[in-house]
C-alpha positions, 0 to 999 in steps of 0.5 A, spaced: 908 437 466 913 438 458 918 434 459 923 439 455 923 445 460 929 446 461 932 443 467 933 449 471 925 452 469 923 445 474 920 444 479 925 439 482 920 437 487 915 435 483 919 430 479 921 427 486 914 426 488 912 424 482 918 418 482 915 417 489 908 416 487 910 411 481 914 407 486 908 406 490 903 405 485 907 398 483 905 395 490 897 395 488 899 395 480 904 389 481 899 384 482 895 385 475 901 384 471 898 377 471 890 375 469 887 372 474 883 366 471 878 361 473 882 357 478 888 361 480 891 361 487 889 366 491 894 369 495 895 368 503 894 373 507 896 370 514 902 371 518 906 377 515 904 377 509 897 379 513 901 385 516 904 386 509 898 387 506 894 391 511 900 395 511 899 397 504 892 398 505 893 403 511 899 407 508 899 406 499 893 403 496 889 409 493 893 414 496 900 414 491 896 414 484 891 420 487 898 423 487 900 421 480 893 425 479 895 430 483 901 432 480 897 431 473 893 436 475 899 441 476 902 439 470 896 441 466 896 448 468 904 449 467 904 445 460 897 451 458 899 457 461 906 456 458 903 454 451 899 462 453 905 465 454 908 462 447 902 464 443 898 457 442 891 456 444 892 453 451 886 449 451 885 446 444 894 444 445 892 440 452 886 437 449 890 434 443 895 431 448 890 428 452 888 424 445 894 423 446 894 420 452 888 417 450 892 414 444 898 411 448 893 409 453 888 404 450 895 401 447 898 400 454 891 396 456 893 392 451 898 388 455 895 391 462 889 391 464 889 396 469 893 401 465 890 408 467 893 412 462 887 412 457 881 414 463 886 420 465 885 423 458 878 422 459 877 425 466 882 431 463 877 433 460 873 436 466 879 440 467 878 445 461 872 448 463 877 451 469 882 454 465 879 460 466 876 460 473 878 464 479 882 460 484 875 461 489 871 458 484 875 452 483 876 452 491 868 451 492 868 446 486 873 442 490 870 442 496 863 440 494 866 435 490 869 432 496 863 434 500 859 429 496 864 424 495 865 423 502 858 423 505 857 417 500 863 414 503 859 415 509 852 413 507 854 407 503 859 404 509 852 405 514 846 403 511 849 400 505 845 401 500 840 397 495 838 398 488 838 404 485 842 407 491 848 403 490 849 404 484 849 412 485 853 411 490 858 407 487 858 411 481 860 417 486 865 413 490 869 411 484 876 412 483 874 417 477 871 422 482 877 421 486 882 422 480 878 428 479 878 432 485 886 430 485 886 432 478 883 439 480 886 440 486 893 439 482 891 445 478 889 450 484 895 448 487 899 450 481 895 456 479 895 459 486 903 459 486 902 454 493 907 450 490 913 455 489 912 458 496 912 452 501 917 456 504 913 463 505 907 458 507 910 453 512 905 456 518 899 454 515 902 447 512 904 446 519 897 446 522 894 443 516 899 437 517 897 437 525 889 437 523 891 432 518 895 427 522 889 424 528 885 423 522 890 420 518 891 415 525 884 415 526 883 412 519 889 407 519 886 404 526 880 403 522 883 400 517 887 394 521 881 392 525 877 392 518 881 387 516 882 383 521 875 383 521 873 381 513 870 387 513 865 387 506 865 395 506 873 394 507 874 398 500 870 405 502 874 405 509 880 405 505 878 410 501 875 416 506 882 415 509 884 417 502 884 424 502 887 426 509 893 421 507 894 424 501 894 431 504 899 430 509 904 426 504 904 432 499 905 436 504 910 433 508 914 432 501 914 438 498 916 441 505 922 437 506 924 437 499 925 445 500 931 443 502 937 443 496 940 437 501 934 433 501 933 435 493 941 433 491 940 426 495 932 425 492 935 426 484 935 420 482 928 418 484 927 425 480 930 422 474 924 416 474 919 422 474 922 425 469 920 421 465 914 418 468 909 415 462 916 411 459 916 409 467 910 408 468 908 404 461 915 399 462 913 397 469 908 392 466 912 389 461 919 389 467 914 386 472 911 381 468 918 379 465 920 378 472 913 375 474 915 370 469 923 368 470 920 367 479 915 362 475 909 366 480 903 363 479 901 368 485 903 374 487 903 375 494 904 381 499 911 380 500 912 378 492 909 385 492 914 389 495 920 385 493 918 385 485 916 393 486 923 395 490 926 391 484 923 394 479 923 402 482 931 400 482 932 398 475 928 405 474 933 409 478 939 406 474 936 407 468 933 413 468 939 416 471 943 414 465 939 416 461 937 423 462 946 424 461 945 422 453 937 425 452 933 431 454 927 427 456 925 420 455 923 416 449 915 415 450 915 423 452 918 424 445 914 420 442 907 424 447 911 430 445 911 429 437 904 427 438 902 434 441 906 438 437 906 435 430 913 433 426 917 438 427 915 438 436 913 446 436 907 451 436 907 455 431 908 464 435 903 468 434 906 474 434 903 480 436 906 487 431 906 493 435 901 499 433 900 506 434 894 503 437 897 498 441 
């Protein structure tokens, strides 16, 4: 989403959900801030740590980076459509934006091996052919890809696979596929204008929530049992419940954030989401500093919760202060410069009226 859009024109719920997504992502990423070397201690997953780890697997793992990916897809449509209205070339401009993100991501991966920015930039290119596509066409593509993704997960869980089949299945059920599904879903939601019509769609949303709830409960129970039995296909079981859980999360968040009082309450969190790129990159540096200060040899599930919460509180504080003086985050400004050039603006193609038009 264009960080320079005036506050009155922004969809506040998007920034708030993006901020929450950044918080959830940390519960997984914080363990990757330390390189795992041979001989490194393995976290204790018994007792309270085991319960926390299971809860993270049930409600956080893969869910929040999927929400973040969904919002990226929303941002693609908002960015490209606004560029087109200005007379710019939307797909070319977004390609340049992705190239800039790729460069930032490559630099970030030098400090945090788990950075997803470069992957986002590459997968984001797959959205370009869909910019002119009809809503019905995009829906069919999403339905087909989700069907293949879920069928592959079930095949992997049930039969395992061997040889070439395993490689094919592993490719299909990778996080890259999940990211693209969420990219495309977010793009569809924005293009169909569903996000701005949450109140009008509340009956359909309620039906969707009631449909997803039992599926989410069933998948959560399955994850709990699989963790207790140390099932080999545990990652696939987590992945299987991700899409239903993300749908339930997003519909609930968007519905709740229609309330102005709730929007006001989440305003500090929306500031974190408004400078998401800066905060995502900053998390790795702040997290590493805290881990070093605590002199941790291994990040346990309990440590992950404590460190993630501490980082997020710090980010809420400095993001709120930052926007009292600036219109966008520091990395957002760099990203904008790399997208538009020195002036940070795009030249508008003016059409001069004639008798023929």
